[in-house]
C-alpha positions in Angstrom: 191.1 67.6 106.6 190.6 64.1 107.2 189.2 61.9 104.2 185.3 62.0 103.7 185.6 58.7 104.9 185.5 59.9 108.3 182.2 61.4 107.3 180.4 58.6 106.1 180.7 56.0 108.3 178.3 52.3 108.4 176.7 51.2 111.4 173.7 51.1 113.8 171.8 54.1 115.2 171.0 55.5 117.1 173.5 58.2 117.7 177.1 58.1 116.1 178.3 60.1 119.0 176.5 58.5 121.6 177.0 54.9 120.5 179.5 54.5 117.7 182.1 57.2 119.7 181.8 55.2 122.9 181.6 51.7 121.7 184.9 52.5 119.5 186.5 54.0 122.6 185.6 50.8 124.7 186.7 48.4 122.0 190.1 50.3 121.4 190.4 49.9 125.4 189.6 46.7 126.2 192.2 45.9 123.4 194.7 47.6 124.8 193.7 45.7 128.6 192.8 42.0 127.9 194.3 40.8 131.1 192.8 43.1 133.5 190.3 42.1 136.4 187.5 44.9 136.2 186.5 47.8 134.0 185.4 51.3 135.1 183.7 53.5 133.0 182.5 57.1 133.9 180.3 59.2 131.4 180.3 62.7 131.7 178.2 66.0 130.4 175.7 65.1 127.4 177.2 61.9 126.8 175.6 60.6 130.6 172.6 63.3 130.2 171.3 61.5 127.2 173.1 58.5 127.2 170.8 56.2 128.3 168.1 56.9 125.4 170.6 57.1 122.9 172.0 53.7 124.1 175.3 54.4 125.2 175.3 52.0 128.2 174.2 49.0 125.6 176.5 49.8 123.6 179.6 49.7 126.0 178.4 47.0 127.7 178.0 44.7 124.6 181.6 45.6 124.6 182.9 44.3 127.8 180.5 41.1 128.1 181.6 38.8 130.7 183.4 41.5 132.2 183.3 43.1 135.4 182.3 46.7 134.7 180.8 49.6 136.7 179.3 52.5 134.7 179.0 55.3 136.5 176.6 58.6 135.1 177.6 61.9 136.0 175.3 63.9 133.6 176.2 67.3 135.6 179.8 67.4 135.5 181.4 68.9 132.4 185.2 68.2 131.1 186.4 71.4 129.6 187.5 69.9 126.3 183.8 68.4 125.1 180.6 67.8 126.5 180.8 64.3 125.0 183.4 62.7 127.5 184.0 59.5 129.2 187.1 58.2 131.5 187.8 54.5 131.1 189.8 52.9 133.7 191.2 49.0 134.1 191.8 47.7 137.2 194.2 44.2 138.1 192.7 41.2 140.0 194.1 43.2 143.4 192.5 46.5 142.4 195.4 48.3 141.7 194.6 50.9 139.1 196.5 49.4 135.2 195.2 52.4 132.7 193.2 55.3 133.0 192.3 56.9 129.2 190.0 60.4 128.8 187.8 60.3 125.9 185.5 63.0 123.7 183.4 61.7 121.4 183.4 64.8 118.9 180.3 63.7 116.5 179.9 61.1 113.5 181.7 58.6 115.3 184.9 60.0 115.8 186.9 60.1 119.0 190.2 62.3 120.5 191.8 61.7 123.8 193.5 64.7 125.8 197.0 64.0 123.4 194.8 64.0 119.8 192.9 66.2 117.4 190.7 65.7 115.1 193.2 66.2 111.7 195.8 63.4 112.6 195.6 61.7 108.7 195.5 64.7 106.7 194.4 64.0 103.6 193.0 67.3 102.1 195.8 70.2 101.6 192.8 73.1 101.1 190.8 74.0 104.6 187.7 76.6 103.5 185.4 76.2 100.7 187.3 79.7 99.3 190.6 78.0 98.7 188.7 75.2 97.2 186.7 77.5 95.0 190.1 79.0 93.6 191.5 75.7 93.2 188.2 74.6 90.9 188.2 78.0 89.2 192.3 77.9 88.3 192.2 74.3 87.0 188.4 74.3 85.5 188.0 71.6 88.0 184.5 70.9 89.8 184.0 70.2 93.6 184.2 66.1 93.0 187.2 66.4 91.2 189.3 67.9 94.0 188.0 64.9 96.0 189.0 62.5 93.6 192.6 64.4 93.4 192.6 63.9 96.8 191.7 60.6 97.8 192.4 58.9 94.6 190.2 56.7 92.4 189.8 54.1 95.6 187.2 56.6 96.5 184.7 55.4 94.0 184.7 52.2 95.5 183.6 53.2 98.9 180.7 55.9 98.1 179.7 52.9 95.8 179.3 50.9 99.2 177.9 53.9 101.1 175.4 54.6 98.8 174.3 50.7 98.8 174.0 51.1 102.3 171.7 54.4 102.2 169.1 52.8 99.8 169.0 49.6 102.1 168.0 51.8 104.9 165.6 53.2 102.6 164.0 50.1 101.2 164.3 48.3 104.8 162.6 51.5 106.4 159.8 51.9 104.2 158.7 48.1 105.0 158.9 48.3 108.6 156.2 49.2 110.7 155.5 49.2 114.7 156.4 51.3 117.0 159.7 53.1 117.7 162.0 51.8 121.1 161.6 53.8 124.3 159.1 55.5 126.0 157.5 57.6 123.5 155.6 54.9 121.7 156.3 57.1 118.2 154.9 54.7 115.6 156.7 54.5 112.5 155.3 56.4 109.3 157.4 55.8 106.5 155.2 53.0 105.3 152.0 54.5 105.7 153.7 57.5 103.9 154.6 55.8 101.2 151.5 54.3 100.9 149.7 57.4 100.6 152.2 58.9 98.4 151.6 56.1 95.7 148.3 57.4 95.3 149.0 61.1 94.3 150.3 62.6 91.3 152.5 65.6 90.2 154.6 67.6 93.0 152.2 66.2 95.8 153.6 62.8 94.8 157.0 63.6 95.0 157.3 65.6 97.9 155.3 63.1 99.8 157.9 60.3 98.5 160.9 62.5 99.8 159.0 62.7 103.2 159.1 59.1 103.0 162.5 58.5 102.0 163.5 60.6 104.9 161.1 59.2 107.7 162.6 55.4 106.6 166.5 56.2 107.4 165.5 58.2 110.5 163.3 55.6 111.8 165.6 52.6 111.0 168.5 54.7 112.9 165.9 55.6 116.0 165.1 51.7 116.0 169.0 50.7 116.0 169.4 49.8 112.4 171.7 50.0 110.0 172.2 53.5 108.6 175.0 55.9 107.0 176.0 59.0 109.2 175.8 62.1 106.8 177.4 63.4 109.0 176.0 61.9 111.7 173.2 59.5 113.0 170.8 62.1 114.1 170.8 63.5 111.3 171.1 60.6 108.5 167.8 60.7 106.7 168.4 64.1 104.9 171.2 63.1 102.1 169.7 59.5 101.3 166.6 61.3 100.8 167.5 64.1 98.7 169.9 61.5 96.2 167.0 58.8 96.6 164.4 61.2 95.1 166.8 62.0 92.0 167.3 58.7 91.0 163.5 58.1 91.5 162.4 61.2 89.7 165.0 62.1 87.9 166.4 58.9 86.7 169.9 60.1 87.7 172.6 56.9 87.3 175.1 55.9 89.9 178.3 57.7 88.9 175.9 60.9 89.2 175.0 60.2 92.4 178.5 59.3 93.6 179.9 62.5 92.2 177.3 64.3 94.4 178.0 62.0 97.1 182.1 62.9 97.1 181.3 66.8 96.8 178.4 66.4 100.0 181.2 64.8 101.8 183.5 67.3 101.3 180.6 70.1 102.6 180.4 67.9 105.9 184.3 67.8 106.1 184.9 71.8 105.9 182.0 72.3 108.3 183.6 69.4 111.0 187.2 71.0 110.4 186.5 74.3 110.8 183.1 74.3 113.3 181.6 71.2 114.3 178.9 68.4 113.6 178.6 67.5 117.1 174.8 68.5 118.7 176.0 68.3 122.0 179.2 70.6 121.0 176.7 73.4 118.9 173.3 71.9 119.1 171.0 70.5 116.2 172.7 72.9 113.7 175.8 71.5 113.9 173.9 67.7 112.6 170.6 68.4 111.0 172.3 72.2 109.3 175.2 70.1 108.4 173.4 67.6 106.5 171.1 70.2 104.7 173.8 71.9 103.1 175.1 68.7 102.3 172.2 67.4 100.5 171.5 71.4 99.0 174.9 71.0 97.5 174.7 67.7 96.1 171.7 68.6 94.3 172.6 71.4 92.9 175.7 70.0 91.3 173.1 67.2 90.1 171.0 69.6 88.4 174.1 70.9 86.7 174.8 73.8 88.9 178.0 75.9 88.9 180.9 75.4 91.9 179.8 78.6 92.8 175.7 77.9 92.9 176.7 74.5 94.4 178.7 77.2 97.5 175.8 78.9 97.9 173.2 76.4 98.2 174.8 74.7 100.8 175.5 78.1 102.6 171.8 78.0 102.9 171.6 75.1 104.1 173.8 76.0 107.2 172.2 79.5 107.3 168.8 78.7 107.7 169.4 76.3 110.4 171.5 78.9 112.6 170.8 78.6 115.9 168.9 74.9 115.8 168.6 73.3 119.4 169.5 69.9 120.4 166.4 68.8 122.8 165.6 65.4 122.0 162.5 64.6 124.2 163.5 61.5 126.8 166.7 61.6 125.4 165.8 59.2 122.4 166.7 60.2 118.8 163.1 60.5 118.0 161.0 64.0 118.6 162.0 66.5 117.3 164.8 64.3 115.6 162.5 62.4 113.0 160.8 65.4 111.3 163.9 67.5 111.4 165.3 65.1 108.7 162.3 65.4 107.2 162.0 69.1 106.4 165.9 69.7 106.2 165.7 67.7 103.0 162.7 69.6 102.1 164.7 72.7 102.2 167.2 71.2 100.3 165.5 71.5 97.6 164.5 74.8 98.2 167.6 75.7 98.0 168.8 73.9 95.0 166.1 75.8 93.2 167.0 79.3 94.6 170.5 78.9 93.8 170.2 77.5 90.6 168.0 81.0 89.6 170.9 83.1 90.8 174.2 83.1 89.0 175.8 81.7 92.0 176.5 85.4 93.5 175.7 85.9 97.4 177.0 88.2 100.2 177.4 85.7 103.1 180.0 82.7 102.0 179.9 79.6 103.2 183.2 79.7 105.2 181.6 82.5 107.0 178.2 80.9 107.9 180.4 77.9 109.1 182.2 80.2 111.4 179.0 81.9 112.7 177.1 78.5 113.3 180.4 77.5 115.6 179.8 81.1 117.2 176.3 80.4 117.9 176.4 77.0 119.3 178.9 78.6 121.3 176.7 81.0 122.8 173.6 78.3 123.4 173.0 77.4 126.8 174.5 73.8 127.6 170.5 73.1 127.9 170.1 73.1 124.4 172.9 70.9 123.3 171.7 67.5 123.7 171.4 67.3 127.6 167.6 66.8 127.3 166.8 69.8 130.1 165.6 72.3 127.5 163.2 73.4 124.7 161.0 70.6 123.7 162.7 68.4 126.0 161.5 69.9 128.7 157.8 69.5 128.0 155.8 67.0 129.8 152.6 65.0 129.2 153.0 64.1 125.6 149.1 63.4 123.7 148.1 62.6 120.4 146.0 65.0 119.1 
């Protein structure tokens, strides 16, 4: 498996697969073709179907600014390797083809081509949760200690930067008001929810604050603000909300938060390696489901859970999102994406409590549910995988009631 640095990417929303990935591909292609006279970029499948709402064209055009660029959209044509595909071509002044490169944006801002796969820079020698749990048992270690062993102590400086970016996204999001960009005219809610939460007490106050935190990050993402993929832009609000909630209400220090981030990153890495975190490939179960698994495991570790309770909590995060479709209305990462982040965060607290009440033993393992999630995603119709052709995206005439 690759470093968890590939799970946590600091950047601008609204989509890691539709903005971060294509921008990276465009930057690499331009760097190799500085002397080209013209460029042509063709977007295929899900990348084209929701690219305009996800600002894919804006991301690519910003890289080729001042250059002769033709952008072609082919939403009904899917390439075999991955539904988020793009083909870049460069030409000289006479129109002769200089280079052609087909790239796939596979989620979380990562890209591959026809000659590469994801695990090009292997950091982790163990690639399943069962293997890692066995290592933890034989070495009497925690999950975060395995991360430190494989990544080196420098991982903590990286995770400190990630945590700072997450906190900033929450604070910025809670202060911003107004309407989110796009055609839905969706108002930001985090600021108002935060104000109301302050007037409550007890469990109502805590749960309302959690909602405000998750809304803040997800709304920042929808507006193109700076967030951290965890594991994607579309699911970026779940884990920060859970960690900030524990910081505020349980007074956990930074050291414990960073350890929880390490464990959450390992959980996300396992899903990315053995299944998929791409909504275009497996639906929202791969994005919000994985985010919920990461947040559930992190919360359980913070509360002193054993590695088996952490695994159980993470397993529930995936299991109870199986079959979740990716159906963004108008191709925007707003409806139902923002609310899904909120309720995934709330579910993570439930999984944490349920796992801690147990001894960590259960029938379906994390590895089994990860495999099931991938199979379920492959069985889903492409209409329910980030194309905005099915589910809620097919509804017309939205009004506030």
